[in-house]
C-alpha positions as CSV (number, residue, x, y, z in Angstrom):
1,M,134.4,-1.9,137.0
2,A,133.4,-5.5,138.5
3,Q,130.4,-4.7,140.1
4,W,129.0,-3.2,136.8
5,M,130.4,-6.9,135.0
6,F,128.7,-8.8,137.5
7,G,125.7,-6.8,137.1
8,L,126.0,-7.0,133.2
9,K,126.3,-11.1,134.1
10,G,123.1,-11.0,136.2
11,C,120.6,-9.4,134.3
12,L,122.2,-11.2,131.1
13,G,123.7,-14.5,131.6
14,S,122.2,-17.8,131.6
15,K,118.6,-18.5,132.4
16,V,118.1,-22.0,135.0
17,Y,114.7,-23.6,135.1
18,S,113.8,-26.7,136.2
19,E,111.5,-28.1,133.1
20,V,111.3,-26.4,129.6
21,P,109.1,-22.9,131.2
22,D,107.1,-22.6,127.8
23,G,107.1,-18.9,129.2
24,G,110.0,-17.0,131.1
25,W,111.9,-14.9,129.9
26,G,111.2,-16.9,126.2
27,W,109.1,-13.9,126.0
28,I,111.8,-11.3,126.1
29,V,113.2,-13.9,123.5
30,A,109.9,-13.8,121.0
31,V,110.1,-10.2,121.1
32,A,114.0,-10.4,120.5
33,F,112.7,-13.0,117.2
34,F,109.9,-10.1,116.3
35,L,112.7,-7.2,116.2
36,V,115.3,-9.9,114.0
37,E,112.3,-10.0,111.8
38,V,111.8,-6.6,111.5
39,F,115.7,-6.9,110.1
40,T,116.1,-9.2,108.1
41,Y,113.9,-11.0,105.5
42,G,111.0,-8.2,106.4
43,V,114.4,-5.5,104.4
44,I,114.9,-8.1,102.1
45,K,111.4,-8.7,100.8
46,S,111.3,-5.8,100.5
47,F,113.5,-4.7,98.0
48,G,111.8,-5.3,95.5
49,I,111.0,-1.3,95.7
50,F,114.3,-0.3,94.7
51,L,114.7,-2.7,91.7
52,K,114.0,0.2,89.2
53,D,116.1,2.6,90.1
54,L,119.0,0.7,90.5
55,M,118.5,-0.8,86.1
56,I,118.0,3.5,86.0
57,D,120.8,4.7,87.3
58,F,123.4,2.0,86.5
59,G,122.1,0.7,83.6
60,E,121.8,-2.7,84.6
61,S,119.2,-5.5,83.6
62,N,116.5,-7.3,85.5
63,S,118.7,-10.4,86.3
64,R,122.0,-8.2,87.1
65,V,119.7,-6.2,89.7
66,S,118.0,-9.4,90.8
67,W,121.6,-11.4,91.3
68,I,121.8,-8.6,94.2
69,I,119.3,-10.1,96.7
70,S,119.8,-14.1,95.4
71,I,123.5,-13.8,96.6
72,C,122.1,-12.5,99.7
73,V,120.1,-15.2,100.0
74,F,122.7,-17.8,98.9
75,V,125.9,-16.5,101.6
76,M,122.8,-15.9,104.6
77,T,122.2,-19.8,103.4
78,F,125.0,-21.7,102.2
79,T,126.7,-20.2,106.1
80,A,124.6,-21.9,107.7
81,P,126.8,-24.4,108.8
82,L,129.1,-21.2,110.1
83,S,126.3,-19.9,112.0
84,S,125.6,-23.3,113.8
85,V,129.3,-24.0,114.7
86,L,129.7,-20.6,116.1
87,S,126.5,-20.9,118.1
88,N,127.5,-24.2,119.5
89,R,131.5,-22.6,120.4
90,F,130.6,-19.5,121.5
91,G,127.3,-19.0,122.4
92,F,123.8,-17.5,121.3
93,Q,125.1,-13.4,122.4
94,P,128.2,-12.8,121.1
95,V,127.0,-14.8,117.3
96,V,124.1,-12.6,116.8
97,M,125.3,-9.4,118.1
98,F,127.8,-9.3,115.6
99,G,125.9,-10.4,112.5
100,G,123.4,-7.3,113.6
101,F,127.1,-5.5,113.4
102,L,127.7,-6.8,109.7
103,I,124.9,-7.0,109.1
104,S,124.2,-2.9,109.4
105,L,127.7,-2.3,108.4
106,G,126.9,-3.8,104.8
107,T,123.7,-2.0,104.0
108,I,124.8,2.1,104.7
109,S,127.7,0.7,103.1
110,T,126.0,0.3,100.2
111,A,125.1,4.2,99.5
112,F,128.1,4.7,99.1
113,T,128.3,1.8,95.6
114,S,128.9,3.3,91.7
115,S,127.8,-0.1,90.6
116,I,126.6,-3.7,90.8
117,N,129.6,-5.5,91.5
118,Q,130.2,-3.3,94.1
119,M,126.7,-4.2,95.6
120,Y,127.0,-7.7,95.1
121,L,129.9,-7.4,97.8
122,T,127.9,-4.5,100.0
123,I,124.8,-6.6,100.0
124,G,125.6,-9.9,99.4
125,I,127.8,-11.3,101.0
126,V,128.1,-9.1,104.2
127,T,124.5,-8.5,104.5
128,G,124.2,-11.9,104.0
129,L,126.5,-12.9,106.6
130,G,125.8,-11.1,109.2
131,Y,121.3,-12.8,108.5
132,C,123.1,-15.9,109.0
133,L,124.4,-14.8,112.1
134,T,121.5,-13.4,113.5
135,F,117.9,-16.0,112.0
136,L,119.3,-19.1,112.1
137,P,120.7,-18.5,116.3
138,T,117.3,-16.2,117.6
139,V,114.6,-19.1,116.1
140,T,116.9,-22.2,117.6
141,I,117.3,-20.4,121.1
142,L,113.6,-19.2,120.8
143,S,112.1,-22.8,120.3
144,Q,114.8,-24.9,123.1
145,Y,112.6,-21.9,125.9
146,F,109.5,-23.6,124.9
147,S,107.8,-26.9,124.3
148,R,103.8,-27.4,124.5
149,R,103.6,-24.1,123.2
150,R,106.2,-24.0,120.9
151,S,104.3,-24.0,117.3
152,L,101.8,-21.1,118.2
153,V,104.8,-18.6,119.9
154,T,106.9,-19.3,116.5
155,A,104.5,-18.1,114.5
156,M,103.2,-15.6,116.7
157,A,107.6,-14.0,116.8
158,S,107.8,-14.4,112.9
159,T,104.6,-12.2,112.0
160,G,108.2,-9.4,112.7
161,E,108.7,-10.1,108.8
162,S,105.0,-9.1,107.7
163,F,104.9,-6.5,109.9
164,A,107.4,-4.7,108.1
165,I,106.4,-5.2,104.9
166,F,103.3,-4.2,105.0
167,A,104.9,-1.5,106.6
168,F,108.7,-1.0,104.4
169,A,106.4,-1.6,101.4
170,P,104.9,2.6,101.3
171,A,107.4,3.6,103.3
172,F,110.6,3.2,101.9
173,T,109.1,3.9,99.0
174,A,107.2,7.4,99.8
175,L,111.4,8.1,101.6
176,K,112.8,7.2,98.8
177,N,111.2,9.6,96.1
178,C,112.0,12.3,98.6
179,I,115.9,11.7,99.6
180,G,116.6,9.1,96.8
181,W,117.6,5.0,97.1
182,R,121.3,5.9,98.7
183,Y,120.1,7.8,102.1
184,T,117.3,5.4,101.7
185,M,119.8,2.5,102.2
186,V,121.6,4.8,105.2
187,V,118.2,5.2,107.5
188,I,117.8,1.8,106.7
189,G,120.9,-0.1,108.3
190,T,120.6,2.1,111.1
191,L,118.2,1.3,112.5
192,Q,118.7,-2.5,111.6
193,G,121.7,-1.5,114.6
194,I,118.8,-3.2,116.5
195,I,119.7,-6.1,115.9
196,I,122.8,-6.1,118.3
197,I,120.6,-5.1,121.4
198,C,118.3,-8.1,120.5
199,G,121.4,-10.3,120.3
200,A,122.0,-9.6,123.9
201,L,118.2,-10.9,124.8
202,L,118.8,-14.4,124.1
203,R,120.4,-15.4,126.9
204,P,120.4,-19.2,127.3
205,I,118.5,-21.4,128.9
206,V,119.6,-24.2,131.1
207,I,117.1,-27.4,132.3
208,K,118.2,-28.2,135.6
209,P,115.9,-30.6,137.1
210,K,115.7,-30.4,140.7
211,T,116.5,-33.6,143.2
212,S,115.3,-37.3,143.4
213,P,113.9,-38.1,147.0
214,T,116.9,-40.0,146.9
215,G,119.7,-37.7,146.1
216,T,120.5,-38.2,142.7
217,E,121.2,-35.4,141.0
218,Q,119.8,-35.6,136.9
219,K,121.1,-34.3,133.9
220,I,121.4,-30.8,132.7
221,T,120.5,-30.1,129.6
222,C,121.4,-26.6,128.7
223,S,122.5,-23.9,125.4
224,L,126.1,-22.6,126.7
225,P,128.9,-24.1,124.8
226,E,129.9,-26.9,125.8
227,E,133.6,-25.0,126.7
228,Q,131.1,-22.5,129.4
229,M,129.6,-24.9,130.9
230,Q,132.6,-27.2,131.8
231,A,133.9,-23.7,133.1
232,S,130.6,-23.4,135.2
233,V,129.5,-26.9,135.9
234,S,131.4,-29.0,138.7
235,S,130.8,-32.5,137.4
236,R,128.2,-33.5,139.8
237,D,126.0,-30.6,138.9
238,S,126.1,-31.5,135.0
239,G,125.3,-35.1,136.2
240,V,127.9,-37.1,135.1
241,Q,129.7,-39.6,137.5
242,S,133.2,-40.4,137.4
243,L,134.5,-43.4,136.7
244,D,136.0,-43.9,140.9
245,E,132.3,-42.6,141.1
246,L,130.9,-45.6,139.6
247,E,133.0,-47.4,141.0
248,R,132.2,-47.0,144.3
249,D,129.1,-47.5,143.3
250,L,128.7,-50.7,142.3
251,K,130.6,-51.9,145.4
252,S,128.7,-51.2,147.8
253,G,125.2,-52.2,145.6
254,K,127.2,-55.6,145.8
255,E,128.1,-55.7,149.6
256,Q,124.1,-54.6,149.5
257,G,123.1,-57.2,147.8
258,E,121.3,-54.8,146.1
259,V,122.2,-53.0,142.7
260,E,120.5,-48.9,141.7
261,P,119.7,-49.5,137.4
262,L,122.1,-47.7,135.9
263,Q,120.9,-44.6,134.5
264,I,122.2,-43.6,130.5
265,L,123.9,-39.9,131.6
266,P,124.6,-37.6,128.6
267,K,128.1,-38.3,128.3
268,Q,127.1,-42.2,128.3
269,Q,124.9,-41.8,126.4
270,D,127.2,-40.4,122.9
271,I,130.6,-40.2,124.3
272,S,131.6,-40.3,120.6
273,S,129.5,-36.8,119.5
274,R,129.6,-34.8,122.6
275,N,132.1,-32.2,121.1
276,K,130.1,-32.4,117.9
277,L,129.7,-28.4,116.8
278,L,127.9,-29.8,113.3
279,D,126.1,-33.1,113.2
280,L,126.1,-34.7,109.6
281,T,125.0,-37.9,110.6
282,V,121.5,-36.1,109.7
283,L,122.6,-37.0,105.6
284,K,122.3,-41.0,106.4
285,E,118.4,-40.2,107.6
286,G,115.7,-41.0,104.3
287,S,113.6,-38.6,106.5
288,F,115.8,-35.6,106.2
289,L,117.3,-35.4,102.4
290,C,113.6,-35.8,101.7
291,Y,112.8,-33.0,103.5
292,S,115.8,-30.9,102.5
293,A,115.2,-31.5,98.9
294,F,111.4,-30.3,99.8
295,G,113.3,-27.1,101.4
296,L,115.2,-26.8,98.1
297,F,112.8,-26.8,95.6
298,A,110.9,-25.3,97.8
299,T,112.7,-22.0,97.8
300,L,112.2,-21.5,94.5
301,G,109.2,-19.8,95.5
302,F,109.8,-17.5,98.0
303,F,111.3,-14.4,97.2
304,A,110.9,-13.6,93.5
305,P,106.7,-13.1,93.8
306,Q,107.8,-10.0,96.0
307,L,110.5,-9.7,93.9
308,Y,108.8,-8.9,90.4
309,V,104.8,-8.5,92.2
310,V,105.4,-5.1,92.5
311,E,107.0,-4.8,88.2
312,L,104.2,-7.8,87.2
313,S,101.6,-4.9,89.2
314,A,103.1,-2.0,86.8
315,S,103.1,-3.6,83.5
316,L,99.2,-4.2,83.9
317,G,98.5,-1.0,83.8
318,T,98.5,-0.5,88.0
319,E,100.0,3.2,88.8
320,R,103.1,1.9,90.2
321,D,102.5,4.0,93.8
322,K,99.5,1.6,93.9
323,A,101.4,-1.2,92.9
324,A,103.8,-1.0,95.7
325,Y,100.5,-2.3,98.4
326,M,100.4,-5.2,96.7
327,L,103.7,-5.8,98.7
328,S,101.4,-4.4,102.0
329,T,98.5,-6.8,101.1
330,M,100.7,-9.8,100.6
331,A,102.1,-8.8,104.0
332,V,98.6,-8.9,106.1
333,A,97.4,-11.5,104.2
334,E,100.9,-13.4,106.0
335,I,100.5,-12.1,109.4
336,F,97.1,-13.9,109.5
337,G,98.3,-17.4,107.4
338,R,101.2,-17.3,110.8
339,L,98.7,-16.1,113.2
340,S,96.4,-19.1,112.1
341,I,98.6,-21.7,111.2
342,G,100.6,-21.3,114.9
343,W,96.8,-22.1,116.6
344,V,96.4,-25.6,114.4
345,L,99.3,-26.7,114.9
346,N,98.9,-26.5,118.9
347,W,96.1,-27.4,118.5
348,G,97.6,-30.9,117.8
349,R,94.7,-32.9,116.6
350,I,96.5,-33.1,113.0
351,R,99.9,-34.4,111.9
352,K,102.3,-31.1,112.2
353,I,104.0,-32.4,108.3
354,F,100.7,-33.2,106.8
355,V,99.3,-29.6,107.7
356,L,102.5,-28.5,106.1
357,L,102.1,-30.1,103.1
358,G,98.7,-29.0,102.2
359,C,99.7,-25.6,102.7
360,V,103.5,-25.9,100.0
361,S,100.0,-27.8,97.4
362,L,98.1,-25.3,97.3
363,M,101.3,-22.3,97.0
364,C,102.0,-24.1,94.2
365,L,98.2,-23.8,92.7
366,V,98.7,-19.7,93.6
367,L,101.7,-19.6,91.8
368,V,99.6,-21.1,89.1
369,F,97.4,-18.5,89.4
370,F,100.1,-15.5,89.1
371,T,100.1,-16.3,85.3
372,V,96.7,-16.4,84.3
373,V,95.4,-13.2,86.5
374,H,94.7,-9.9,84.5
375,G,93.5,-6.9,85.8
376,F,94.6,-5.1,89.9
377,W,91.6,-7.0,91.6
378,G,92.8,-10.4,90.0
379,L,96.4,-9.9,91.4
380,A,95.3,-8.7,94.7
381,V,93.3,-11.9,95.2
382,C,96.2,-14.2,94.5
383,C,98.3,-11.6,96.6
384,V,96.0,-12.8,99.2
385,L,95.9,-15.7,99.0
386,Y,99.8,-15.8,98.9
387,G,100.7,-13.7,101.7
388,F,98.0,-16.0,103.6
389,L,100.3,-19.7,102.2
390,L,103.7,-17.8,102.8
391,G,102.7,-17.4,106.8
392,N,101.9,-21.0,106.7
393,I,104.9,-22.2,105.5
394,A,107.9,-20.0,106.6
395,S,106.5,-20.0,110.6
396,T,106.8,-24.1,110.0
397,H,109.4,-25.4,108.3
398,I,112.8,-24.5,110.3
399,P,111.2,-25.5,113.6
400,M,109.2,-28.3,111.8
401,L,113.0,-30.0,112.3
402,A,112.2,-29.6,115.7
403,E,109.6,-33.2,115.0
404,D,110.2,-36.1,115.3
405,D,108.8,-36.8,112.0
406,V,112.3,-35.4,110.7
407,V,115.2,-35.3,113.9
408,G,113.9,-33.7,116.7
409,I,114.5,-31.6,119.2
410,Q,117.6,-32.7,120.2
411,R,119.6,-33.0,117.3
412,M,117.5,-29.5,115.8
413,P,120.3,-26.7,117.1
414,L,123.1,-29.4,115.5
415,A,121.4,-29.8,112.1
416,V,119.9,-27.3,110.7
417,G,123.0,-25.4,109.2
418,V,122.9,-28.5,107.1
419,Y,119.5,-27.8,106.2
420,V,118.9,-24.2,105.0
421,C,122.7,-24.8,103.7
422,I,121.3,-27.0,101.2
423,Q,118.8,-24.4,100.6
424,S,120.7,-21.7,99.7
425,F,121.2,-22.8,96.4
426,A,117.8,-22.8,95.2
427,G,118.0,-19.1,97.0
428,L,120.8,-19.0,94.9
429,A,119.4,-19.3,91.5
430,G,115.9,-18.0,92.0
431,P,115.7,-14.9,91.6
432,P,118.1,-15.0,88.4
433,L,115.9,-17.6,87.2
434,G,112.8,-15.6,87.8
435,G,115.4,-12.4,86.1
436,V,116.5,-14.9,82.8
437,L,113.2,-16.1,81.8
438,V,111.5,-12.0,82.3
439,D,114.1,-10.3,80.0
440,V,114.4,-13.7,77.4
441,T,110.0,-13.2,76.7
442,Q,109.4,-9.3,78.4
443,N,106.6,-10.2,80.4
444,Y,106.7,-10.6,84.3
445,R,105.0,-13.5,84.6
446,A,107.3,-15.6,83.2
447,A,109.5,-15.4,86.0
448,F,106.1,-17.0,88.4
449,Y,106.3,-20.6,86.4
450,S,109.8,-21.1,87.7
451,C,107.9,-21.0,91.1
452,A,105.1,-22.8,90.6
453,A,107.5,-25.8,89.1
454,G,109.7,-25.0,92.8
455,M,107.3,-25.0,94.7
456,G,105.2,-28.5,93.0
457,L,109.0,-30.5,93.4
458,G,108.9,-29.7,97.5
459,A,105.5,-31.3,97.4
460,V,106.3,-34.4,95.9
461,F,109.4,-34.1,98.8
462,L,107.2,-33.2,101.4
463,G,104.8,-36.0,101.2
464,L,107.7,-38.7,100.7
465,V,109.1,-37.0,104.4
466,R,106.7,-39.6,106.5
467,P,107.3,-42.6,104.2
468,A,110.9,-42.4,105.0
469,K,111.0,-41.9,108.6
470,T,108.5,-44.6,109.4
471,G,110.8,-46.9,107.4
472,Q,107.7,-46.9,104.1
473,L,109.7,-46.1,101.8
474,W,112.9,-47.5,102.4
475,P,113.6,-49.8,105.3
476,R,115.1,-48.3,108.0
477,R,118.5,-50.4,109.0
478,D,118.7,-51.3,112.8
479,N,120.8,-49.4,115.2
480,R,120.4,-52.9,117.9
481,R,123.5,-53.9,115.7
482,N,125.2,-51.3,116.2
483,N,124.6,-51.7,120.0
484,P,125.3,-55.0,121.3
485,I,125.4,-53.6,124.7
486,V,122.1,-52.7,125.2
487,E,121.0,-55.4,122.8
488,Q,121.9,-57.5,125.8
489,V,120.7,-55.4,128.6
490,S,117.4,-57.7,129.6
491,K,119.6,-61.0,129.4
492,D,122.8,-60.4,131.4
493,K,122.1,-59.1,135.0
494,P,122.4,-55.8,136.5
495,E,126.0,-56.5,137.7
496,E,127.4,-58.1,135.1
497,F,126.0,-55.3,133.1
498,L,127.3,-52.2,135.0
499,E,130.7,-54.2,134.6
500,M,130.8,-54.6,130.8
501,G,129.4,-50.6,131.2
502,I,132.6,-49.2,133.0
503,Q,134.9,-51.9,130.8
504,V,133.4,-49.8,127.7
505,I,134.1,-46.2,129.4
506,K,137.7,-46.8,130.0
507,T,138.2,-48.0,127.2
């Protein structure tokens, strides 16, 4: 048993590199993220094929049935801070594995429901919480395994959602016609158990630079929870010198007539935030607030089109079996969109946030086109354009947090939960708002008006992110006022600065 546990720890334990590998085990993490995308967002965006069956079976309206996905999306995004806290406390692997179990449990339980209210609990709450605990930790650790190739690899891995929609829409429609929607839910829930295996593959990454020629240890950055690091890495290995060692170095330096420059080590650099599991200080940054407002309003256009495009196509005279292929058309275009945006961003010639702004602006126009086109081919063209732009936006809006224009890679693991939580309110309101407009107007085109309006507002706030970051929108605070020690580095002698640093650490 002990040998088995040791072997399991060796196979699924942390991976140590001297620098960000831009590959290595990161490729396995990318495959795991691909599969997580398949069985999370791929299933959510294919749920529209069950819309008519649920309305007939339970005798409910569009808006009532739409609340199933709305609650699921809201729980998935609103509990994002919980996902960040649990991941930083226990690690990515157990959190994602538990999330996969909740997803499978909630979807299978849906087959035994007898009312829409019960589906609010199974799909909305249980499965929604599972989606939250799987998606965010996976995309976060994937960002840590890559640096130069981050945009391209994330875009490629996120195509799992698009491949899933392309395959699931016709496959689940055929399966539903053969065995009914309830047994189809059991099949889907069983397949979603694969996420548990994916969670086990998310090995934490530890960056331990090689020692310098003088023998000075460099700092370690890692994705392990702090409790595990304290148990497995000594203070010397972690690059954090003890107070006594620092004093001895100071005295020996004075005796020899030379003093080595003081290294700003992790625990000295940010003592007050070392135990943080969630970073709420990003809410004080104008760039993050503008970016969060973009995510809030743009989310209105993320889910409603997939939910209503099949019914819109059928209402315009297209056969229902052919109408299901609208989702497949959208999915194929989304694959090309995700791959192309990854290549463009990896090219590095254009600032990434400006590329995202262009995609969001074009998306707003395409959503307006949905309300004016007629016939099968008109909708097909809109689906192609929408899918392509959706692939551009969906694969970049969360990894964009790692860019310096927003919060940066160091703060992304703690800030991503706050960002997605803010998105949750639009995810809750989007599909029901579209359902209410459809019920009032008796026209499925009305659902796309709210999507276009939300995407337009999102483009406005996204355009303000860069000015807010550079201080053009409002003045930036001078951080030197909060750190008078750093401000006086050039004025004080090295020995005086060292003594001052020791006194600060003691207090």
